[in-house]
C-alpha positions in Angstrom: 165.8 87.9 65.6 164.6 91.1 63.9 165.1 89.5 60.5 163.1 86.5 61.5 160.2 88.7 62.8 160.2 90.7 59.6 160.1 87.5 57.5 157.3 86.1 59.5 155.3 89.3 59.2 155.8 89.4 55.4 154.6 85.8 55.1 151.6 86.6 57.2 150.7 89.7 55.2 151.1 87.8 51.9 149.0 84.9 53.1 146.3 87.3 54.3 146.2 89.0 50.9 146.1 85.8 48.9 143.3 84.5 51.2 140.9 87.3 50.3 138.1 86.3 48.0 137.1 88.6 45.2 133.6 89.8 44.7 132.4 86.8 42.7 134.3 84.2 44.7 132.6 85.4 47.9 129.1 85.2 46.5 129.8 81.8 44.9 131.2 80.5 48.2 128.0 81.4 49.9 125.9 79.7 47.3 122.7 80.6 45.5 120.3 79.0 47.9 121.2 81.1 51.0 119.1 84.1 52.1 120.7 87.5 52.8 119.0 89.6 55.4 119.2 93.3 54.6 119.9 96.2 57.0 120.1 100.0 56.1 120.4 103.3 57.8 123.9 102.2 58.7 126.2 104.3 61.1 129.6 103.2 62.4 130.2 103.5 66.1 133.6 104.3 67.7 134.3 100.6 68.5 133.8 99.7 64.8 130.4 98.1 65.2 127.2 99.4 63.5 123.9 101.0 64.4 121.0 100.0 62.2 117.9 102.1 61.6 115.8 99.7 59.6 115.6 96.4 57.7 115.5 95.7 54.0 113.7 92.8 52.1 115.6 89.6 52.3 117.2 88.5 49.0 118.8 85.5 47.3 121.8 86.3 45.1 123.0 84.6 41.9 126.2 85.4 40.0 125.7 86.2 36.3 128.1 84.5 33.9 128.8 84.4 30.2 128.3 81.1 28.4 132.1 80.9 28.3 132.2 80.9 32.1 133.4 84.4 33.0 131.4 86.1 35.8 130.1 89.5 34.7 127.6 90.6 37.4 125.0 89.5 39.9 121.2 89.6 40.6 119.6 89.9 44.0 115.9 88.8 44.0 113.6 89.4 47.0 112.6 86.3 48.8 109.0 87.2 49.6 108.5 90.9 49.0 107.5 92.3 45.6 110.2 95.0 45.8 113.8 95.3 47.0 115.6 93.5 44.2 118.8 94.9 42.6 121.5 93.9 40.2 124.5 95.1 38.3 126.3 93.6 35.2 129.2 94.5 33.0 127.2 93.6 30.0 125.5 96.9 30.1 126.2 100.5 29.2 127.3 101.5 32.7 128.1 98.5 34.8 131.8 98.2 35.5 134.2 96.4 37.9 137.2 98.2 39.5 139.7 95.5 38.4 139.9 92.0 36.8 140.2 89.2 37.8 140.6 90.5 41.4 137.2 92.3 41.5 136.6 94.2 44.7 133.7 96.4 43.6 131.1 96.5 40.8 129.3 99.8 40.3 127.1 101.8 37.9 129.6 104.1 36.1 127.1 106.9 35.8 125.8 107.1 39.4 129.0 105.7 41.0 126.8 103.6 43.3 127.9 99.9 43.7 128.5 96.8 45.7 131.3 94.9 47.5 131.2 91.4 49.0 133.3 90.3 52.0 132.8 86.7 53.0 129.1 86.4 54.0 128.3 90.1 53.7 127.3 92.2 50.7 127.7 96.0 51.0 125.7 98.5 49.1 127.9 101.6 48.8 127.3 105.1 47.4 129.9 107.2 45.5 132.6 104.7 44.8 135.5 106.6 43.3 136.8 106.0 39.7 139.7 104.1 41.3 137.2 101.7 42.8 138.1 102.4 46.4 135.0 102.4 48.6 134.6 104.3 51.9 133.1 102.9 55.0 131.1 106.1 55.6 129.4 105.6 52.2 127.9 102.2 53.1 124.2 102.5 52.6 123.1 98.9 53.4 124.5 95.6 54.4 123.1 92.2 53.4 124.2 89.3 55.6 123.8 85.5 55.0 121.2 84.0 57.4 122.8 81.0 59.1 123.3 79.4 62.5 126.0 81.4 64.3 125.4 80.1 67.9 128.8 78.2 68.0 130.9 81.1 66.7 129.2 83.4 69.2 129.8 81.0 72.0 133.5 80.7 71.2 133.9 84.4 71.0 132.2 84.8 74.3 134.7 82.4 75.9 137.7 84.3 74.4 136.5 87.8 75.2 135.1 87.3 78.6 132.1 88.9 80.2 131.6 91.9 77.9 130.3 89.9 74.9 128.3 87.6 77.2 126.5 90.6 78.5 126.1 92.0 75.0 124.7 88.6 73.8 122.2 88.5 76.7 121.1 92.1 75.9 120.6 91.3 72.2 118.8 88.0 72.8 116.2 89.9 74.9 115.6 92.6 72.2 113.4 90.6 69.9 115.7 91.1 66.8 116.6 88.3 64.4 119.7 86.2 65.0 121.4 87.8 62.0 120.6 91.3 63.3 122.0 90.3 66.7 125.2 89.0 65.0 125.9 92.0 62.8 125.6 94.3 65.8 128.5 92.6 67.5 130.9 92.5 64.5 133.7 95.0 64.1 132.6 96.1 60.6 135.2 98.9 60.5 138.1 96.5 60.8 136.7 93.9 58.4 136.0 96.6 55.8 139.3 98.4 56.0 141.4 95.2 56.2 139.6 93.8 53.1 140.1 97.0 51.0 143.8 97.1 51.9 144.3 93.4 51.1 142.4 93.6 47.8 144.2 96.7 46.5 147.5 94.8 47.2 146.2 91.8 45.4 145.1 93.9 42.4 148.6 95.1 42.0 149.6 91.6 40.7 150.3 91.6 37.0 147.7 90.1 34.6 148.2 86.7 33.2 147.6 85.7 29.6 144.3 84.1 30.7 143.2 87.3 32.5 143.8 89.3 29.4 141.9 86.8 27.3 138.9 86.9 29.7 138.9 90.7 29.7 138.8 90.6 25.9 135.9 88.1 25.9 133.9 90.3 28.4 134.5 93.4 26.3 133.4 91.6 23.1 130.3 90.3 24.8 129.4 93.9 25.9 129.9 95.2 22.3 128.0 92.2 20.9 125.1 93.1 23.2 124.9 96.6 21.6 125.2 95.1 18.2 122.4 92.7 18.9 120.1 95.5 20.0 120.9 97.4 16.8 120.3 94.3 14.6 116.9 93.8 16.3 115.9 97.5 15.8 117.0 97.3 12.2 115.0 94.1 11.7 111.9 95.8 13.1 112.4 98.9 10.9 112.6 96.6 7.8 109.1 95.0 8.4 106.2 96.0 6.1 104.2 97.0 9.2 106.8 99.4 10.5 107.3 100.9 7.0 103.6 101.4 6.6 103.4 103.0 10.1 106.1 105.5 9.2 104.2 106.3 5.9 101.0 106.9 7.7 102.7 109.1 10.3 104.3 111.2 7.5 100.9 111.4 5.7 99.1 112.5 8.8 101.6 115.2 9.4 101.3 116.4 5.8 97.5 116.4 6.0 97.7 118.3 9.3 100.1 120.9 7.8 97.9 121.2 4.7 94.8 121.7 6.8 96.5 124.3 8.9 97.6 126.1 5.7 94.2 125.9 4.2 92.6 127.5 7.2 95.1 130.4 7.4 96.0 133.3 5.2 99.3 135.2 5.3 99.2 139.0 5.6 102.3 140.8 4.2 102.8 144.4 5.4 104.2 146.6 2.6 102.9 149.8 4.1 106.3 151.0 5.3 105.1 151.1 9.0 104.1 148.7 11.8 100.4 148.0 11.7 97.8 146.1 13.8 95.0 144.0 12.2 91.9 143.2 14.3 88.4 141.9 14.0 85.5 144.3 13.2 84.7 146.6 16.1 87.5 145.1 18.3 89.1 147.2 21.0 91.6 144.5 21.9 95.2 144.4 20.6 95.1 142.8 17.2 97.8 141.0 15.2 101.0 143.1 15.0 102.8 143.1 11.6 106.1 144.9 11.4 107.0 146.8 8.2 108.0 144.3 5.5 106.9 141.4 7.8 104.2 138.8 7.6 101.7 137.3 10.0 99.0 134.5 9.8 95.3 135.3 10.0 92.2 133.1 10.2 91.1 132.9 6.6 87.4 132.9 7.5 87.6 136.2 9.4 87.5 139.8 8.1 90.5 141.9 9.0 90.6 145.6 9.7 93.4 148.1 10.4 93.5 149.3 14.0 94.4 152.7 15.4 96.7 152.8 18.4 96.4 155.7 20.8 97.7 156.5 24.2 95.2 156.3 27.1 96.3 156.8 30.7 99.9 156.0 29.9 99.1 152.8 28.0 98.1 151.9 24.4 94.5 151.8 23.4 93.5 149.8 20.3 90.5 150.3 18.1 89.5 148.6 14.8 88.8 151.1 12.0 86.4 150.6 9.0 89.4 150.1 6.7 89.2 146.4 5.7 92.5 144.8 4.7 91.2 141.3 4.2 87.8 139.8 3.4 86.8 136.5 4.9 87.5 133.3 2.7 89.1 135.4 0.0 92.6 134.2 0.3 92.8 130.9 2.3 96.2 129.3 1.9 97.6 132.3 0.0 99.4 135.6 0.8 97.6 139.0 0.8 99.7 142.2 0.5 98.7 145.2 2.6 100.1 148.5 1.1 
């Protein structure tokens, strides 16, 4: 009898694993015309159901495929709002799935934020590990297919007895949408954890030759996308307009540097000591030039040596009558101060 029980349990576990849809299969089974109602501010209660803080814009979801048929991502477009859309694709620098062909999650490889689909629910999840295993406590939002669930709820009520009937009556009087009422009665914890366990087991299956070929096609498509961008950029750089633009940019920079040089003079200090050069009659700190060093000076301004004395514990600067540079006498050149 024990052997029979074990065999039946193994058959049940295997059937459950095989029945799980991967990420793309779940979205395609729902179809592109259905609407997903979004909920965020998710917290899991002890009984596995969820508390919801707020709603998110409703979206419609399409699976993105290569021309050769392999699914590589998805796009969620808001139904009526002008915000709230999101997407992810493997044909990008950072979009990656956790496994292929049994995709459980797709995430942005830089932020680690991503998505998982279980039947008619899409989960938006933070901090998915590099192994692709999502955690229930990291679920940020849930998008649920909007559909008539009255029959399933009625059947559940008959099976479970008075508790769910009382719950149903309470929700129906709350003013929330039917989808909101439904998701509040679902044991998300069990659904989530059972799915992750089954998919990890399914992912352990060896790859077929077709799987390996599909993976190679996806990789080549990603690389081709980068090559296409490079080809486009190179083609732009080869146009006469771009070449002329770069020439004008360089010429403007050269003109600017020449103008700056023309309006400046370089003062070289060969006096053997640190000096300060200031304007006539100035008592403000002038331009400091270390021994053997240089400094720039406005070529249209006379320059005078300054004396530096102590006054109340601080330095006091005063221009002397010793002129070391005469205005407009050395623009663009170097003047030596001995």
